[in-house]
C-alpha positions in Angstrom: 54.0 -7.1 33.1 55.2 -10.5 34.0 52.8 -13.1 32.5 54.3 -16.1 34.3 51.8 -17.5 36.7 52.6 -17.5 40.3 51.5 -20.4 42.6 51.8 -20.8 46.3 51.5 -24.2 47.9 51.5 -24.6 51.6 53.1 -27.6 53.1 55.1 -28.0 49.9 58.3 -29.3 51.4 57.1 -33.0 51.1 54.4 -35.3 49.9 51.5 -34.2 47.9 52.4 -30.5 48.2 55.9 -31.1 46.9 54.6 -33.1 43.9 52.0 -30.4 43.2 54.8 -27.9 43.1 56.7 -30.0 40.8 53.8 -30.5 38.4 52.8 -26.9 38.4 56.4 -25.8 37.9 56.6 -28.2 35.0 53.8 -26.3 33.4 56.0 -23.2 33.6 54.6 -21.6 36.7 56.8 -19.9 39.3 56.1 -22.1 42.4 56.4 -20.7 45.9 57.3 -23.5 48.2 55.4 -22.7 51.4 56.8 -24.3 54.5 57.3 -23.3 58.1 60.7 -24.9 58.5 63.3 -22.9 56.5 65.8 -25.8 56.2 63.2 -28.1 54.8 61.6 -25.5 52.6 64.9 -24.3 51.2 65.9 -27.9 50.5 62.6 -28.7 48.6 62.9 -25.5 46.6 66.5 -26.4 45.7 65.6 -29.9 44.6 62.9 -28.4 42.3 65.2 -25.7 41.0 67.7 -28.5 40.1 65.0 -29.9 37.8 64.8 -26.6 36.0 61.7 -25.3 37.9 61.5 -21.7 39.0 60.9 -22.6 42.7 61.4 -20.3 45.6 60.9 -20.9 49.4 58.4 -18.8 51.2 58.3 -19.2 55.0 54.6 -19.6 56.1 53.2 -21.1 59.3 49.5 -21.5 58.5 48.6 -21.5 62.3 50.1 -18.0 62.6 48.0 -15.3 61.0 50.9 -12.8 61.2 53.1 -15.3 59.3 50.5 -15.6 56.5 50.3 -11.8 56.3 54.0 -11.5 56.1 54.1 -14.1 53.3 51.4 -12.2 51.4 53.3 -9.0 51.8 56.5 -10.6 50.4 54.6 -12.2 47.5 53.0 -8.8 46.7 56.4 -7.0 46.7 58.1 -9.6 44.6 55.4 -10.7 42.2 52.6 -8.2 42.4 49.9 -10.9 42.4 49.1 -14.6 43.0 47.4 -16.8 40.5 47.1 -20.1 42.3 46.8 -20.8 46.0 46.9 -24.5 47.1 46.0 -24.9 50.8 47.7 -28.3 51.1 49.1 -28.2 54.7 47.2 -30.6 56.9 47.7 -32.7 59.9 46.3 -35.7 61.8 48.2 -35.5 65.1 48.6 -38.4 67.5 47.0 -36.3 70.2 43.7 -36.6 68.3 43.6 -40.4 67.7 41.3 -42.8 69.5 37.6 -43.2 69.8 35.5 -39.9 69.8 34.8 -40.2 73.5 38.5 -40.5 74.2 39.6 -37.7 71.9 41.1 -34.7 73.7 39.9 -31.2 73.1 43.5 -30.2 72.8 43.9 -32.7 69.9 40.8 -31.4 68.2 42.0 -27.8 68.6 45.4 -28.8 67.2 43.9 -30.4 64.2 41.5 -27.5 63.4 44.3 -24.9 63.8 46.0 -26.2 60.7 43.2 -28.0 58.7 40.5 -25.3 59.1 41.6 -22.1 60.7 44.9 -22.1 58.9 43.1 -22.3 55.5 41.0 -19.3 56.4 44.0 -17.3 57.6 46.0 -18.0 54.5 43.1 -17.5 52.1 42.2 -14.2 53.6 45.8 -13.0 53.5 46.2 -14.0 49.9 42.9 -12.9 48.5 43.9 -9.3 47.6 46.8 -10.8 45.6 44.5 -13.4 43.9 42.0 -10.6 43.0 44.9 -9.1 40.9 45.1 -12.3 38.8 43.1 -12.5 35.6 42.1 -16.0 36.6 42.8 -16.8 40.3 42.5 -20.4 41.5 42.2 -21.6 45.1 42.5 -25.4 45.7 41.8 -26.7 49.2 43.1 -30.2 49.8 40.3 -32.3 51.4 39.7 -36.1 51.9 37.0 -38.7 51.4 36.9 -38.7 55.2 35.3 -35.3 55.0 32.4 -36.8 53.1 29.3 -37.2 55.2 27.8 -39.4 52.6 30.7 -41.9 52.6 31.1 -41.8 56.4 27.5 -42.7 57.0 27.3 -45.5 54.3 28.0 -48.9 55.9 29.0 -50.2 52.5 31.7 -47.5 52.0 35.3 -48.4 52.6 35.6 -45.2 54.6 32.8 -46.0 57.0 35.1 -47.7 59.7 37.4 -44.7 60.0 35.8 -42.8 62.9 38.4 -40.1 63.5 36.5 -37.3 65.2 39.2 -34.6 64.8 40.5 -35.3 61.3 37.2 -36.3 59.7 35.3 -33.4 61.1 38.1 -31.0 60.2 37.8 -32.0 56.6 34.0 -31.7 56.6 34.5 -28.2 58.0 37.0 -27.4 55.3 34.5 -28.5 52.7 31.9 -26.0 54.2 34.6 -23.3 54.3 35.3 -23.9 50.6 31.7 -23.6 49.6 31.4 -20.3 51.5 34.4 -18.8 49.6 33.1 -20.1 46.3 29.8 -18.4 46.9 31.4 -15.1 47.9 33.7 -15.1 44.9 31.1 -16.4 42.4 31.0 -13.1 40.5 34.8 -12.8 40.2 37.4 -14.6 38.1 38.5 -16.7 41.1 37.5 -20.3 41.4 37.5 -22.2 44.7 37.5 -26.0 44.7 38.3 -29.0 46.8 40.8 -31.6 45.7 40.6 -35.1 47.2 44.0 -36.7 46.6 42.8 -40.1 47.8 44.6 -42.4 50.2 48.2 -41.5 49.3 51.3 -42.8 50.9 52.5 -39.7 52.9 53.9 -39.0 56.3 50.3 -38.2 57.4 49.4 -41.8 57.4 52.8 -43.4 58.0 53.2 -43.9 54.2 50.5 -46.6 54.3 48.3 -45.2 51.4 47.9 -47.2 48.2 48.1 -44.1 45.9 51.2 -42.1 45.2 51.7 -38.5 46.1 52.0 -37.8 42.4 48.5 -39.3 41.8 47.2 -37.1 44.6 49.0 -34.0 43.2 47.4 -34.6 39.8 44.0 -33.9 41.4 45.3 -30.6 42.8 46.8 -29.6 39.4 43.6 -30.3 37.5 41.8 -27.8 39.7 44.7 -25.3 39.8 44.7 -25.0 36.0 41.0 -24.9 35.3 39.9 -22.8 32.4 37.1 -20.2 32.7 34.5 -22.8 32.0 35.6 -25.0 34.9 33.6 -25.4 38.1 33.7 -23.5 41.4 32.6 -25.1 44.6 33.4 -28.6 43.4 34.8 -31.6 45.4 36.6 -34.1 43.2 39.4 -36.7 43.0 40.5 -39.9 44.5 39.3 -42.3 41.8 41.2 -44.2 39.2 40.2 -41.6 36.6 41.3 -38.2 37.8 38.7 -35.4 38.3 35.8 -37.6 39.4 33.3 -36.0 41.8 33.3 -37.0 45.4 29.9 -37.1 47.3 29.3 -34.5 50.0 
């Protein structure tokens, strides 16, 4: 039996997802670089392989349930199980910017398709493989902007960011994560939320003050939890990694 851990990271062709793949691969895991664009996905996997990491591209479009099922079938055939799932793919489309009263339903739906429904589709497709792992780990990448506590606190630096689609999608993702953590509480699978913090990525025009590597560290902490680690936790984004984020 192959004892090398298998990790799938969605949206791993760039940014936080790519750095999470690099860090997990550096720990000896086989990393499956999930991306919907074959050219970008293959390039990212090749770059990681050039660093000595066992990285392989897996095509997956999180907004297409059939694509998620096909990816799960391939992973099952090639590896037999999945040890780590990082639901990293996320968007904040231009179609969903502006004040809440001017945010289009189309923009909200587009945001939710990736940030919420995509996570559910991928998680459900991969769960049978995660159940075969002796210690499955699911890490959903969230944000401080999903924290109702921070969004309603006038003294919070996140209070001014009133992005209806993105913020509410991350709040919904937090609730989704809790639901899975509760369902899987009597299994070896742990389900948690990583808050990478405000990292410089394409999502925000590279305006963040944290690096993608700093964000990826938060993901890796939760992806490599031991059996005493939490499930249903929301952490990250602080100067010291692994700090709790208020709900």
